[in-house]
C-alpha positions as CSV (number, residue, x, y, z in Angstrom):
1,M,0.2,-0.1,0.4
2,E,2.7,2.4,0.9
3,F,4.7,1.7,-2.5
4,I,1.2,2.6,-4.4
5,I,0.7,5.8,-2.3
6,N,4.0,7.0,-3.0
7,K,3.9,5.8,-6.7
8,V,0.9,7.8,-7.0
9,S,2.1,11.1,-5.3
10,G,5.3,10.8,-7.9
11,L,2.8,10.3,-10.9
12,I,0.8,13.9,-9.8
13,W,3.9,15.4,-8.8
14,S,5.2,15.0,-12.0
15,N,7.5,18.5,-13.6
16,A,4.1,19.3,-15.5
17,L,2.4,20.2,-12.5
18,I,5.7,21.9,-11.3
19,F,5.7,24.0,-14.5
20,L,2.2,24.6,-14.3
21,C,1.9,26.2,-11.0
22,L,5.6,28.4,-12.0
23,G,3.7,28.9,-15.6
24,S,0.4,30.1,-13.9
25,G,2.4,32.4,-11.0
26,I,4.0,34.0,-13.8
27,Y,1.2,34.4,-16.6
28,F,-1.0,36.1,-13.7
29,S,1.6,38.1,-12.3
30,L,2.3,39.5,-15.5
31,R,-1.3,40.5,-16.6
32,T,-1.7,42.0,-13.1
33,R,1.3,44.0,-13.7
34,F,2.6,42.5,-10.3
35,L,-0.3,43.6,-8.1
36,Q,1.3,41.9,-5.4
37,V,4.1,44.6,-5.4
38,R,2.0,47.5,-6.7
39,H,-1.1,47.0,-4.0
40,L,1.1,45.8,-1.3
41,K,0.2,48.9,1.0
42,H,-3.5,48.2,0.5
43,M,-3.0,44.3,0.9
44,V,-1.7,45.1,4.5
45,S,-4.3,48.1,5.2
46,Y,-7.5,46.0,4.1
47,L,-6.9,43.4,6.7
48,F,-8.1,45.3,9.3
49,N,-10.5,47.6,8.0
50,G,-14.4,46.2,8.4
51,G,-16.0,44.2,11.5
52,D,-18.0,41.4,11.5
53,S,-20.3,39.8,9.7
54,S,-24.1,39.1,10.3
55,H,-23.7,36.9,6.8
56,G,-20.0,35.9,7.4
57,V,-16.7,36.6,8.9
58,S,-14.9,39.9,9.1
59,S,-12.1,40.3,5.8
60,F,-9.3,39.6,8.9
61,Q,-10.9,36.5,10.4
62,A,-10.8,35.3,7.0
63,F,-7.6,36.1,6.7
64,A,-6.7,34.2,9.7
65,M,-9.0,31.0,9.0
66,S,-6.9,31.4,5.6
67,V,-3.6,31.7,7.2
68,A,-4.4,28.8,9.6
69,G,-4.8,26.2,6.7
70,R,-1.3,27.5,5.2
71,V,0.6,28.0,8.8
72,G,0.8,24.6,10.3
73,T,3.5,21.8,9.3
74,G,4.3,22.8,5.8
75,N,6.0,25.8,7.7
76,I,8.4,23.8,10.4
77,A,8.2,19.9,9.0
78,G,8.0,20.7,5.2
79,V,11.0,23.5,5.4
80,A,13.1,20.6,6.7
81,T,11.8,18.0,4.2
82,A,12.4,20.6,1.4
83,I,16.4,21.6,2.8
84,A,16.5,17.8,3.9
85,M,15.8,16.6,-0.1
86,G,16.8,19.9,-1.9
87,G,19.0,21.3,-0.1
88,P,19.7,25.0,1.0
89,G,18.3,25.9,-2.9
90,A,15.2,25.0,-2.1
91,I,14.1,27.6,0.1
92,F,15.4,30.3,-2.9
93,W,12.0,28.1,-4.4
94,M,10.0,28.2,-2.1
95,W,10.5,32.3,-1.7
96,T,10.0,32.3,-5.7
97,I,6.6,30.1,-5.7
98,S,5.3,32.7,-3.2
99,F,6.0,35.6,-4.6
100,L,4.3,34.7,-8.5
101,G,2.0,32.0,-6.3
102,A,0.3,35.7,-4.7
103,G,-0.9,36.6,-8.1
104,S,-2.2,33.1,-8.8
105,S,-3.7,33.4,-5.3
106,F,-5.7,36.8,-5.6
107,I,-7.1,35.5,-9.1
108,E,-8.7,32.7,-7.5
109,C,-10.0,34.6,-4.2
110,T,-11.1,37.2,-6.1
111,L,-13.1,34.4,-8.2
112,A,-14.3,33.1,-5.1
113,Q,-16.2,36.6,-3.9
114,V,-18.1,37.2,-7.1
115,Y,-19.8,33.8,-7.1
116,K,-19.9,33.1,-3.5
117,E,-23.6,32.3,-2.4
118,N,-25.5,32.5,1.0
119,V,-25.9,29.3,2.3
120,D,-28.3,28.8,5.5
121,G,-27.4,32.3,6.5
122,E,-23.3,32.1,5.9
123,Y,-21.2,32.7,2.8
124,R,-19.7,29.5,1.0
125,G,-17.6,29.8,-2.0
126,G,-14.8,28.4,-3.7
127,P,-13.7,26.3,-6.5
128,A,-16.3,23.8,-7.5
129,Y,-19.0,27.2,-7.1
130,Y,-17.0,29.6,-9.8
131,I,-16.3,26.2,-11.6
132,E,-20.0,25.8,-12.1
133,K,-21.5,29.3,-12.2
134,A,-18.8,31.0,-14.7
135,M,-17.3,27.6,-16.4
136,G,-20.8,26.0,-16.7
137,V,-19.2,22.9,-16.3
138,K,-21.3,20.8,-13.2
139,W,-19.0,17.2,-13.6
140,Y,-15.8,19.6,-13.3
141,A,-17.3,21.1,-10.5
142,I,-18.5,18.2,-8.4
143,A,-15.0,16.4,-9.5
144,F,-13.1,19.0,-7.6
145,A,-15.7,19.0,-4.8
146,T,-15.4,15.3,-4.3
147,V,-11.2,15.2,-4.3
148,T,-11.3,18.0,-2.4
149,V,-13.7,16.1,0.6
150,I,-11.6,13.6,0.4
151,G,-8.4,15.0,0.3
152,M,-8.8,17.7,3.2
153,G,-11.5,15.1,4.9
154,I,-9.4,12.2,4.8
155,F,-6.1,12.5,3.2
156,A,-4.6,15.5,4.5
157,P,-5.3,16.2,8.0
158,G,-2.4,13.0,9.0
159,V,0.5,14.8,8.1
160,Q,-0.6,17.7,10.7
161,S,-1.0,15.1,13.6
162,N,2.0,12.8,12.4
163,S,4.1,16.2,13.0
164,I,2.2,17.0,16.3
165,V,2.9,13.5,17.8
166,A,6.6,13.1,16.7
167,S,7.4,16.8,17.8
168,V,5.7,16.2,21.1
169,N,7.2,12.9,21.7
170,N,10.5,14.0,20.9
171,A,10.1,16.9,23.3
172,F,8.2,15.5,26.2
173,G,8.2,11.7,25.5
174,I,4.7,11.5,25.6
175,S,3.5,8.2,23.8
176,P,1.2,9.0,20.2
177,I,-1.7,7.6,21.0
178,I,-2.3,10.0,24.2
179,T,-0.9,13.1,22.4
180,G,-3.3,12.0,19.4
181,S,-6.1,11.4,21.8
182,I,-6.2,15.0,22.7
183,V,-6.0,16.2,19.3
184,V,-8.9,14.6,18.3
185,I,-10.8,15.8,21.3
186,L,-9.6,19.9,20.7
187,L,-10.8,19.2,16.8
188,A,-13.8,18.0,17.9
189,F,-14.8,21.1,19.8
190,I,-13.7,23.2,17.5
191,V,-15.5,21.3,14.3
192,F,-18.8,21.1,16.4
193,G,-19.2,24.9,16.7
194,G,-19.3,25.8,12.9
195,T,-18.2,28.9,11.0
196,K,-17.9,31.3,13.8
197,R,-16.0,29.3,16.0
198,L,-14.1,28.6,13.7
199,G,-13.2,32.4,12.8
200,K,-13.0,33.6,16.6
201,V,-10.0,31.2,17.4
202,A,-8.2,31.4,14.3
203,E,-8.3,35.1,15.2
204,I,-7.1,34.7,18.0
205,V,-4.9,31.8,17.7
206,V,-2.9,32.0,14.6
207,P,-1.6,35.8,15.3
208,F,-0.1,35.0,18.6
209,M,1.7,31.8,17.6
210,A,3.2,33.1,14.4
211,L,4.3,35.9,15.7
212,A,5.9,33.8,19.3
213,Y,7.1,31.9,16.2
214,I,9.2,34.7,14.4
215,L,10.2,36.4,17.3
216,V,11.8,33.0,18.3
217,A,13.5,32.6,15.2
218,L,14.4,36.6,15.4
219,T,16.4,35.4,18.5
220,V,18.3,32.4,17.0
221,L,19.3,34.7,14.4
222,A,20.6,37.4,16.8
223,F,22.9,34.8,18.7
224,N,24.2,33.5,14.9
225,I,24.6,37.0,13.7
226,T,27.6,36.2,11.6
227,A,26.3,33.3,9.9
228,V,23.7,35.4,8.1
229,P,26.1,36.6,5.3
230,H,27.1,32.7,4.7
231,M,23.5,31.3,4.9
232,F,22.0,34.0,2.2
233,A,25.4,33.0,0.1
234,L,24.4,29.3,0.3
235,I,21.0,29.6,0.0
236,I,21.3,31.8,-3.5
237,K,24.2,29.4,-4.9
238,S,23.0,26.5,-4.4
239,A,19.2,27.3,-6.2
240,F,21.2,27.9,-9.4
241,G,23.6,24.8,-9.0
242,A,27.0,26.9,-8.0
243,E,27.3,25.2,-4.5
244,Q,29.7,22.3,-5.6
245,A,27.9,20.4,-2.8
246,F,24.3,20.8,-4.6
247,A,25.4,20.6,-7.9
248,G,24.2,17.3,-9.3
249,I,20.4,17.7,-7.2
250,L,19.6,21.2,-8.6
251,G,15.9,19.6,-10.5
252,V,15.5,17.9,-7.1
253,S,15.7,21.4,-5.2
254,I,13.7,23.5,-7.8
255,Q,11.1,20.4,-7.3
256,W,11.1,20.4,-3.8
257,G,10.9,24.1,-2.9
258,V,7.7,24.2,-5.4
259,K,6.0,21.4,-3.8
260,R,6.6,22.1,-0.6
261,G,6.1,25.5,-1.3
262,I,2.4,25.5,-2.8
263,Y,1.8,22.7,0.3
264,S,2.7,25.9,2.8
265,N,1.1,28.6,1.2
266,E,-1.5,26.7,-1.0
267,A,-1.6,29.4,-4.3
268,G,-3.3,28.2,-7.1
269,Q,-4.1,24.9,-5.0
270,G,-8.1,26.4,-4.5
271,T,-7.8,26.4,-0.8
272,G,-7.4,30.0,-0.1
273,P,-11.1,30.8,-2.0
274,Q,-12.8,28.8,0.7
275,S,-12.0,30.8,3.5
276,A,-11.9,34.0,0.8
277,A,-15.5,33.5,-0.1
278,A,-16.6,33.2,3.8
279,A,-15.6,37.0,4.0
280,E,-18.4,40.3,3.8
281,V,-16.5,42.6,1.8
282,S,-17.3,46.5,-0.1
283,H,-15.4,44.4,-3.7
284,P,-14.2,41.4,-4.8
285,A,-10.7,42.6,-5.2
286,V,-10.5,43.8,-1.4
287,Q,-10.4,40.0,-0.4
288,G,-8.4,39.0,-3.4
289,L,-5.7,41.3,-2.2
290,V,-5.8,40.5,1.6
291,Q,-5.9,36.5,0.8
292,A,-2.7,37.5,-1.6
293,F,-0.6,38.7,1.3
294,A,-2.0,35.6,3.6
295,V,0.8,34.0,0.5
296,Y,3.6,36.1,1.3
297,F,2.9,35.8,5.5
298,D,3.1,32.3,5.3
299,T,6.2,31.9,3.3
300,L,8.6,34.6,3.4
301,F,7.8,35.3,6.8
302,V,7.1,31.6,8.9
303,C,8.6,29.6,6.5
304,S,11.6,31.8,6.1
305,A,11.8,31.9,9.7
306,T,12.0,28.3,10.0
307,A,14.6,27.8,7.3
308,F,16.7,30.7,8.9
309,M,17.1,29.0,12.3
310,I,17.7,25.5,10.7
311,L,20.5,26.8,8.0
312,S,22.2,29.7,10.4
313,T,22.8,27.0,12.9
314,G,23.9,24.4,10.6
315,K,21.3,21.4,12.5
316,Y,20.2,19.6,9.3
317,N,21.3,16.6,6.7
318,V,20.6,16.7,2.7
319,I,20.0,13.5,1.5
320,N,21.6,12.5,-1.8
321,P,19.3,10.9,-3.9
322,A,21.9,8.3,-5.1
323,G,22.0,7.2,-1.7
324,G,23.6,8.3,1.3
325,F,24.1,11.7,2.3
326,L,25.3,14.9,0.6
327,V,25.7,16.8,3.8
328,E,25.0,15.1,7.7
329,N,25.5,17.9,10.2
330,I,23.3,16.1,12.3
331,P,23.6,11.9,12.6
332,K,21.1,9.2,13.0
333,I,18.1,12.5,12.8
334,P,15.1,11.4,10.6
335,I,13.2,14.1,8.4
336,G,10.8,16.5,10.2
337,P,10.3,18.9,12.6
338,V,13.2,17.4,14.7
339,Y,15.8,19.7,12.7
340,T,14.0,22.5,13.9
341,Q,13.7,21.8,17.4
342,I,17.3,21.2,17.3
343,A,18.3,24.6,16.3
344,V,16.1,26.4,18.7
345,S,17.4,24.7,21.5
346,T,21.1,25.6,20.8
347,V,19.9,28.8,21.6
348,L,17.0,28.1,24.2
349,G,18.3,24.5,25.7
350,K,16.2,22.5,27.2
351,F,13.2,24.7,26.0
352,G,13.7,24.4,22.3
353,G,12.5,21.0,21.9
354,P,9.1,22.2,24.1
355,F,8.6,25.5,22.2
356,V,8.7,23.7,18.8
357,A,6.3,21.1,19.8
358,I,3.8,23.8,21.2
359,A,4.1,26.2,18.4
360,L,3.7,23.5,16.1
361,F,0.7,21.9,18.0
362,F,-1.2,25.5,17.8
363,F,0.0,25.8,13.6
364,A,-1.3,22.0,13.2
365,I,-4.7,22.4,15.2
366,T,-5.7,25.4,13.7
367,T,-4.6,23.9,10.0
368,L,-6.7,20.8,11.0
369,M,-9.5,23.5,11.8
370,A,-9.1,25.0,8.2
371,F,-9.0,21.2,6.4
372,Y,-12.6,20.9,7.7
373,Y,-13.9,23.8,6.6
374,I,-12.7,23.6,3.5
375,A,-14.3,19.9,2.9
376,E,-17.3,21.2,4.9
377,T,-17.6,23.6,2.2
378,N,-17.6,21.8,-1.0
379,L,-19.3,18.8,1.3
380,T,-22.5,21.6,1.1
381,Y,-21.4,22.4,-2.4
382,L,-22.3,18.7,-3.2
383,F,-25.5,18.1,-0.9
384,K,-27.0,22.0,-1.1
385,N,-30.9,21.5,-0.7
386,S,-30.5,17.9,0.3
387,K,-32.7,17.1,3.6
388,Y,-29.6,14.7,4.1
389,S,-27.0,17.5,4.2
390,K,-27.4,17.7,8.2
391,V,-26.2,13.6,8.6
392,V,-23.2,14.3,5.8
393,T,-21.6,17.1,7.5
394,N,-21.6,14.6,11.1
395,V,-19.8,11.9,8.9
396,L,-18.0,14.6,7.6
397,R,-17.1,15.5,10.9
398,I,-16.8,12.1,12.6
399,A,-14.4,11.1,9.1
400,I,-11.8,14.2,9.8
401,L,-11.4,13.0,13.7
402,A,-10.8,9.3,12.3
403,S,-8.3,10.3,9.9
404,T,-6.4,12.6,12.4
405,F,-6.2,10.2,14.9
406,Y,-5.2,7.5,12.8
407,G,-2.4,9.5,11.0
408,S,-0.7,10.3,14.6
409,I,0.3,6.4,14.3
410,K,1.5,5.8,11.1
411,T,4.6,6.4,9.6
412,A,5.8,10.2,8.5
413,E,6.3,9.1,4.7
414,T,3.0,7.7,4.4
415,A,1.1,10.8,5.6
416,W,2.9,13.0,3.5
417,A,2.6,11.2,0.3
418,L,-0.9,10.8,1.5
419,G,-1.2,14.9,2.0
420,D,0.8,15.7,-1.2
421,I,-1.9,13.5,-3.3
422,A,-4.9,15.6,-1.8
423,V,-2.8,18.8,-2.7
424,G,-1.2,17.9,-6.3
425,T,-4.8,16.6,-7.0
426,M,-6.9,19.7,-6.1
427,A,-4.2,21.8,-7.7
428,W,-4.5,20.5,-11.3
429,L,-8.0,20.7,-10.8
430,N,-7.8,24.4,-10.0
431,V,-5.5,26.0,-11.9
432,I,-6.4,24.6,-15.0
433,A,-9.7,26.3,-14.3
434,I,-8.3,30.2,-13.1
435,L,-6.4,29.9,-16.2
436,I,-9.6,29.5,-17.9
437,L,-11.5,32.0,-15.8
438,G,-8.7,34.4,-15.4
439,N,-10.2,37.1,-17.5
440,V,-13.3,37.7,-15.2
441,G,-10.3,38.0,-12.0
442,L,-8.3,40.7,-14.3
443,K,-12.1,42.6,-15.3
444,V,-12.3,42.4,-11.3
445,L,-9.5,44.3,-10.8
446,K,-9.4,46.5,-13.5
447,D,-12.9,48.0,-12.0
448,Y,-11.6,48.2,-8.3
449,E,-8.2,50.5,-9.9
450,K,-10.4,52.4,-11.7
451,Q,-12.6,53.3,-8.4
452,L,-9.6,53.7,-6.7
453,K,-8.3,56.3,-8.9
454,M,-11.9,58.1,-8.7
455,G,-10.5,58.2,-4.8
456,R,-13.1,55.7,-3.4
457,D,-11.9,53.4,-0.1
458,I,-13.0,50.5,1.4
459,K,-16.2,51.4,2.5
460,T,-17.9,53.7,-0.2
461,F,-16.4,50.9,-3.4
462,I,-19.3,49.4,-5.4
463,F,-19.1,46.2,-7.5
464,D,-21.8,45.6,-9.6
465,P,-21.5,42.5,-11.4
466,Q,-24.5,42.9,-13.9
467,K,-22.6,46.4,-15.5
468,L,-19.1,44.5,-15.8
469,G,-20.9,41.9,-17.9
470,I,-20.5,39.0,-15.2
471,K,-23.5,36.5,-14.8
472,N,-24.7,34.3,-11.6
473,A,-22.7,36.8,-9.2
474,N,-26.0,36.5,-7.4
475,A,-24.7,37.2,-4.2
476,W,-23.8,40.8,-5.0
477,Y,-26.9,41.8,-6.5
478,K,-28.6,42.5,-3.4
479,V,-25.3,44.2,-1.9
480,N,-25.1,46.5,-4.7
481,E,-29.0,47.4,-4.6
482,R,-28.4,48.3,-0.6
483,K,-25.4,50.3,-1.3
484,V,-27.3,52.5,-4.3
485,K,-30.3,52.9,-2.0
486,R,-27.8,54.0,0.8
487,D,-26.5,57.3,-1.2
488,D,-28.7,57.1,-4.7
489,K,-27.4,59.8,-6.6
490,E,-23.5,59.5,-5.3
491,E,-23.2,55.9,-6.1
492,Q,-25.4,55.9,-9.1
493,A,-22.9,58.7,-10.6
494,I,-20.0,56.2,-10.1
495,I,-21.7,53.4,-12.0
496,D,-22.8,56.0,-14.7
497,E,-19.3,57.1,-14.7
498,Q,-17.5,53.6,-15.1
499,N,-20.3,52.1,-17.8
500,N,-19.5,55.3,-20.0
501,S,-15.6,54.2,-19.5
């Protein structure tokens, strides 16, 4: 079974998917004129605007839910794995896919906002919704939703729980069964609380833990400041095969950097749009920009924090694809979060291992929470207007709890391979969809930038899909009507000016 799982994972993550993800990132970055640079100030400012919503969550809560899905084991164990398999150069390619992926993320999350629906008093959306509404291909939408429910509800949770039990066992010597049981109990409390509770938990836990983790990373760097110039040189030289020790694994370095980068920041994967659609904002582009910043936050801050701690202290190994090691600085240490724990321990001593274990515990718990929300959103799509919707939702809750516990006792290799299958399959389906639908996202961006030039702000943006020739954006029709009634003359003048131009 493990052989089959690894074989399938290898087929999905062929060079074709690597080129597809990189290519789409380059394409959307060019088409949006690198909005990830031009609108960086707005990305940050929109995070903290807007309050709670009666039909969804605030823009910041949606950002926190998205970051909860992105910031997890991929930022600690995943970065360590990328270094072990692809060498220090893999970090450069993680940065590259993050920068380019911000463009892809903007498009997919903007599409999710445009085509969101109000389901039982809460906003729902994502690739399944915009594939059906914008492409008009129902079977494709069903395929994505089905893959996502299986991937996020059954395959992917094991990666998170497996890394939790490994780090806790290394730090405290607690049995995986005990740790796994505690994780399941906490997760059950959250997932049975609904979307509002998910948003509230993410809003509190994610910023606190991410900030604490980055502060510890800065402390480790401060104690190893003399190694920092060499560390950056090593990353850049290794990324292009200029470092002799890693010259033979350039292709592997790119593959693992992109692979772990996508797993961590999720740009183009189709998971970010689920939380993006839950937000109630004044214009779809606003949440698209917020979610694009989430890609930066995940990779450029949290992933980099892990990489810098590991590389500046030299606490890593690099595996030779032909057998043995290219570099073996810490003998007999398996791939995983242990690299990070050892690196932090060089500065914090005996508190290093426990700190990383606690950080990983909270990161992974919030990621499991986000996985459930994503799976539930797609299950809602599959069973909307069905009398069995509540029953299948409870079945999903039980399934994700069971797979979380099972993941805590299976091997790390199998857990990661299953997670890669889930992420890779979703990425194939979603990237193709957003390439087809990209013009809708670009049209929305143009509309947003036009209003920005006219002096509009976040509270007074108008999004009128009918005026832009966008069909099936039903959730926005009533929103637009309310805005026009609020100040009819001023708002209608804006719409008329846009229409005339």
